[in-house]
C-alpha positions in Angstrom: -67.4 -75.5 -55.9 -70.3 -77.8 -55.1 -73.7 -76.6 -53.9 -76.3 -78.9 -52.4 -79.8 -78.0 -51.3 -81.9 -79.9 -48.7 -85.6 -79.2 -48.6 -87.2 -78.6 -46.2 -84.5 -76.9 -44.1 -82.5 -78.6 -41.4 -81.8 -75.7 -39.1 -78.3 -75.9 -37.5 -77.6 -74.7 -34.0 -74.5 -72.8 -33.0 -72.9 -72.0 -29.6 -74.4 -69.2 -27.6 -73.5 -65.6 -28.5 -73.6 -62.5 -26.3 -75.8 -60.8 -28.9 -78.0 -63.7 -29.9 -79.4 -66.5 -27.7 -78.4 -70.1 -28.5 -79.7 -71.2 -31.9 -80.7 -74.7 -31.0 -81.5 -77.3 -33.6 -85.2 -77.3 -34.6 -87.5 -79.2 -36.8 -87.6 -78.5 -40.5 -89.2 -75.2 -41.6 -90.9 -74.6 -45.0 -89.6 -71.0 -44.8 -85.9 -71.8 -45.0 -84.0 -73.9 -47.6 -80.7 -75.2 -46.4 -77.8 -75.2 -48.9 -74.2 -76.3 -48.5 -71.3 -75.0 -50.5 -67.7 -76.3 -50.6 -65.4 -73.3 -50.3 -61.7 -73.5 -49.3 -62.1 -77.2 -48.8 -64.7 -76.4 -46.1 -68.4 -77.3 -46.2 -70.1 -74.0 -45.7 -73.8 -73.6 -44.9 -76.4 -71.0 -45.8 -80.2 -70.8 -45.6 -82.4 -69.1 -48.1 -85.9 -67.7 -47.7 -87.8 -67.2 -50.9 -90.7 -64.7 -50.8 -93.8 -66.5 -49.7 -91.9 -69.8 -49.8 -91.9 -69.9 -53.6 -88.9 -70.1 -56.0 -89.0 -66.9 -58.0 -89.6 -67.0 -61.8 -87.7 -63.7 -62.2 -84.7 -62.2 -60.5 -85.4 -60.6 -57.1 -83.5 -58.3 -54.8 -81.3 -60.3 -52.4 -80.6 -59.4 -48.7 -77.9 -61.1 -46.7 -78.4 -61.2 -42.9 -75.1 -61.9 -41.0 -75.3 -63.2 -37.4 -73.2 -61.9 -34.6 -70.1 -63.4 -33.0 -70.7 -66.9 -31.5 -73.3 -67.7 -34.2 -77.1 -67.9 -34.3 -79.1 -70.2 -36.4 -80.9 -69.0 -39.5 -84.2 -69.7 -37.7 -83.1 -67.4 -34.8 -81.9 -64.6 -37.1 -85.1 -64.8 -39.1 -87.3 -64.7 -36.0 -85.4 -61.9 -34.3 -85.0 -59.6 -37.3 -88.4 -60.3 -38.8 -86.8 -60.1 -42.2 -88.7 -63.0 -43.7 -92.0 -61.3 -43.0 -90.7 -58.1 -44.7 -89.4 -60.2 -47.7 -92.8 -61.8 -48.2 -94.5 -58.4 -48.3 -91.8 -56.6 -50.4 -90.9 -59.6 -52.7 -87.2 -60.2 -52.1 -84.9 -63.1 -51.1 -83.2 -63.4 -47.8 -80.0 -65.3 -47.2 -78.7 -66.4 -43.8 -75.1 -67.6 -44.1 -73.2 -69.2 -41.3 -69.7 -68.2 -40.2 -67.0 -70.8 -39.5 -67.5 -71.9 -35.9 -70.0 -69.1 -35.5 -67.6 -66.2 -36.4 -66.9 -64.0 -39.4 -63.4 -63.0 -40.5 -64.1 -59.3 -40.3 -60.5 -58.3 -40.7 -59.4 -58.5 -37.0 -58.0 -62.0 -37.5 -58.4 -63.0 -33.8 -61.8 -63.9 -32.4 -63.2 -65.1 -29.1 -62.0 -68.6 -29.5 -58.7 -67.2 -28.0 -56.3 -69.8 -29.4 -57.5 -69.7 -33.0 -57.0 -67.2 -35.8 -59.5 -66.7 -38.5 -57.2 -65.0 -41.0 -57.2 -68.0 -43.3 -61.1 -68.0 -43.6 -62.2 -66.4 -46.9 -65.6 -65.1 -45.9 -65.6 -62.5 -48.7 -65.2 -65.2 -51.2 -67.9 -67.3 -49.5 -70.4 -64.5 -49.8 -69.4 -63.8 -53.4 -69.9 -67.5 -54.2 -73.5 -67.4 -52.8 -74.3 -64.4 -54.9 -72.9 -66.2 -58.0 -75.0 -69.2 -57.3 -78.3 -67.3 -56.8 -77.7 -65.1 -59.9 -76.8 -68.1 -62.0 -80.0 -69.8 -60.9 -82.0 -66.8 -62.1 -83.2 -66.1 -58.6 -81.2 -63.0 -57.6 -80.9 -59.6 -59.3 -77.2 -58.8 -59.5 -77.9 -55.1 -59.3 -79.9 -55.4 -56.0 -77.7 -57.3 -53.6 -77.5 -55.9 -50.0 -75.8 -56.9 -46.7 -77.1 -56.3 -43.2 -75.1 -57.6 -40.2 -75.1 -57.3 -36.5 -72.1 -57.0 -34.2 -69.3 -59.3 -35.7 -71.7 -59.6 -38.7 -71.8 -55.8 -38.9 -68.0 -55.6 -39.0 -68.1 -58.2 -41.7 -70.6 -56.1 -43.6 -68.0 -53.2 -43.5 -65.4 -55.6 -44.9 -67.7 -56.7 -47.7 -68.5 -53.1 -48.5 -64.8 -52.4 -48.9 -63.7 -55.6 -50.7 -66.9 -56.6 -52.5 -68.6 -53.2 -52.9 -68.5 -53.5 -56.7 -71.2 -56.2 -56.3 -73.3 -54.7 -53.5 -75.9 -52.0 -53.9 -75.8 -51.0 -50.2 -74.8 -52.2 -46.7 -76.3 -51.8 -43.2 -74.0 -52.6 -40.3 -75.8 -52.6 -36.9 -74.1 -52.3 -33.5 -70.7 -52.3 -35.2 -67.8 -50.0 -35.9 -65.1 -50.3 -38.5 -62.1 -52.4 -37.4 -58.9 -50.4 -37.3 -57.2 -53.0 -39.4 -59.5 -52.1 -42.3 -59.4 -48.3 -41.9 -56.4 -47.8 -44.3 -58.1 -49.7 -47.1 -60.0 -47.9 -49.9 -63.4 -49.2 -50.8 -63.8 -50.5 -54.3 -66.4 -47.9 -54.9 -68.4 -45.3 -52.9 -71.2 -47.2 -51.3 -74.5 -46.3 -49.7 -74.2 -47.2 -46.0 -76.7 -47.1 -43.1 -75.4 -47.6 -39.6 -77.3 -48.1 -36.3 -75.2 -47.8 -33.1 -76.1 -47.4 -29.4 -74.3 -44.6 -27.5 -74.2 -46.8 -24.4 -73.3 -50.1 -26.0 -71.1 -52.0 -23.6 -69.8 -54.4 -26.3 -69.0 -52.1 -29.2 -67.9 -48.8 -27.6 -69.3 -45.7 -29.3 -65.9 -44.0 -28.9 -64.0 -46.9 -30.3 -61.3 -49.1 -28.8 -61.4 -52.8 -27.9 -64.6 -54.8 -28.2 -66.0 -54.9 -24.7 -66.8 -58.6 -24.1 -65.8 -59.0 -20.4 -63.3 -56.2 -21.1 -61.0 -58.4 -23.2 -62.2 -58.3 -26.8 -59.8 -58.8 -29.6 -59.0 -56.1 -32.2 -59.5 -52.4 -31.9 -62.5 -50.5 -33.5 -62.7 -47.0 -34.8 -65.2 -44.7 -33.1 -68.7 -44.4 -34.5 -67.9 -40.9 -35.7 -64.7 -42.0 -37.4 -66.5 -44.9 -39.0 -69.1 -42.6 -40.4 -66.4 -40.2 -41.7 -64.6 -43.1 -43.4 -67.7 -43.8 -45.6 -68.6 -40.1 -46.0 -65.1 -39.3 -47.3 -65.1 -42.4 -49.6 -68.3 -41.0 -51.2 -67.0 -37.4 -51.3 -70.0 -36.2 -49.4 -70.2 -33.0 -47.3 -69.0 -33.7 -43.7 -71.8 -31.8 -42.1 -75.0 -33.9 -41.9 -78.7 -33.0 -41.8 -79.8 -34.1 -38.3 -83.3 -34.9 -37.1 -84.7 -36.3 -33.9 -87.3 -39.1 -34.2 -90.5 -39.3 -32.1 -89.9 -41.1 -28.8 -92.5 -43.7 -29.4 -91.5 -46.0 -26.5 -90.5 -43.6 -23.6 -90.3 -46.6 -21.2 -87.2 -48.0 -23.1 -85.0 -45.2 -21.9 -83.7 -44.5 -25.4 -84.2 -41.9 -28.1 -83.1 -41.8 -31.8 -81.4 -39.2 -33.8 -80.6 -39.5 -37.5 -77.6 -38.0 -39.3 -78.0 -37.9 -43.1 -75.1 -37.2 -45.4 -76.3 -36.4 -48.9 -75.5 -34.1 -51.8 -77.6 -33.1 -54.8 -76.5 -35.1 -57.8 -74.7 -37.8 -55.8 -76.6 -41.1 -55.7 -74.6 -42.3 -52.6 -75.8 -41.5 -49.1 -74.5 -42.3 -45.7 -76.9 -42.4 -42.8 -76.3 -42.9 -39.1 -79.1 -43.8 -36.6 -77.7 -42.7 -33.3 -79.5 -44.7 -30.6 -79.1 -42.4 -27.6 -78.9 -44.4 -24.4 -79.1 -47.6 -26.5 -77.1 -50.8 -25.9 -76.1 -53.9 -28.0 -79.3 -54.6 -29.8 -81.0 -54.3 -33.2 -83.6 -51.6 -32.5 -87.0 -53.1 -32.4 -85.7 -56.6 -32.8 -87.3 -59.7 -31.2 -84.4 -60.3 -28.9 -84.2 -61.1 -25.2 -83.9 -58.0 -23.0 -80.6 -58.4 -21.1 -80.2 -54.9 -19.8 -77.6 -56.0 -17.2 -75.1 -57.1 -19.8 -76.2 -55.5 -23.0 -77.7 -52.2 -22.0 -81.1 -50.8 -23.1 -83.0 -52.0 -26.1 -84.5 -49.2 -28.2 -88.1 -49.9 -29.4 -88.7 -46.5 -31.0 -88.0 -47.9 -34.5 -88.1 -51.2 -36.2 -84.5 -51.6 -37.3 -85.2 -54.2 -40.0 -87.9 -52.1 -41.6 -85.7 -49.0 -41.6 -82.9 -51.0 -43.2 -85.1 -52.4 -46.0 -86.5 -48.9 -46.7 -82.9 -47.7 -47.1 -81.9 -50.7 -49.3 -84.7 -50.4 -51.8 -83.7 -46.9 -52.6 -80.4 -48.1 -54.1 -79.4 -50.1 -57.1 -75.9 -51.0 -58.2 -74.9 -48.5 -60.9 -74.2 -49.7 -64.4 -70.5 -49.7 -65.2 
């Protein structure tokens, strides 16, 4: 495995995605360092944001941000999630890896390239190799590695939680349900999980079924309720959550937020669902184009990235 860094970053563009706008090639940015890694005889790319643009002199928490299907550049993901700004304030590292041809092998095998199958792409191994590299360099704390993903990236976060959970402190899939093809697998360990789904998402149906891209998405999803129960049961948590409604801070957006929290005294694992009532296919509070005609309503009552980091920092990988 060979890893190369190019500083300052050369930001790659990917094809347009339904969730994210086209990540066109841009000038170099001091905020992102571009690395390449040879994995499975493929050159894979990822970008790293170091807090306040400085290489750390001690291991820091590490947050992966996985793009949606079709791809989005690291620049776009950073801008639209605002995660770099949070990292500078909270002192952690952000990694923006790129899927092969803009897609993640989330366990469904088929993707929207119709004629191609992604089953031979080892994205779990790719993410593990990035963790290895950053830990070996002394930059990342192996006990504080987290994964956030949106849409196809959210489904990949579920797969990583199942297959790489022994190396992750927590995951946060957004606008994503668990692929049915993964639902019979047992996670390597009970894992803290935070989910954010819109009840009116036209792409990832709240009640499960096929991904709704033009009505012909590949692979079936569990419902949001069944996805939640998968992780609740894995952690042996009570099935009845504590539910609370959040303040409707942006009544003009047509959405409200309810939070289901599954916890038990003495159990360090928690499962949390942010139910975006009336919400569509968006990271809540994200800096994304408003396409209500195709993606539904964007909830602005919460800042999704801030909520996710607040959840992540409560959790550390337990000592074996």
